[in-house]
Steps between C-alpha positions, in 0.01 A plus 500: 500500500590354851262638770645620827334469844649658803400330814631698784435640847299817473572743356810377308353357191299815422796715565720293266244539225495880557872515485508292181234734359722786565796344338315389193287823490173298542381186664619193313222271375429152644637581845304485828569512873355319785586682824444268781399670819588382853274206616327474159334156451739286299202332311402844382860575390506173319179570318623855403821361365337225290264754343787727426715228345191406272459870399880547429571176317455531123669175443855644554503435871510708808796612709406539870726714696487505881686694763629249752521113496285355771259781549129479429522647152771244396311216662195571318685486158599140527180354350436749219522277201711284282880556525522563129246775534580667833839585629561640852787722621544627851700805596350761257697808435442784266790396268356159489150618411640738231696214335196274505287767335765564242547144397140372532465449121726205545394165639433451869836330575691797340296756699581312821876501427500866391306602823748313716794659328339838542461437870855367534660783297280764648646453853819689504702695742532876415844612638464852625835499670697591186505879441593661174745795515337829411745560222 
């Protein structure tokens, strides 16, 4: 099963895991969050990330999801392991995470594609201008 690591600005990663636990009625297994705090030492973040990837990888790989490209969490993801064992996506959303969890029995490339599709399809406009008649 593909492991999932959320590397985000605090407290987003933990909040996403709590939301996923609500949806799935329990915390999914093999998922962790590293919530990076302001001015946290990047070497410390790198060490935490490497240790988390080692814990989460059962040989199926690890999907690392981060909040924003170019921020400290995403910058600390770049050297986390072999490309065939660690995939990184920036721009996490709840639909993206739920899709990743749902498809994580597949191989890492499929999980990445499903997560990206969840993120793209999960962002929609809800048109509240159309009113239904009361009859």
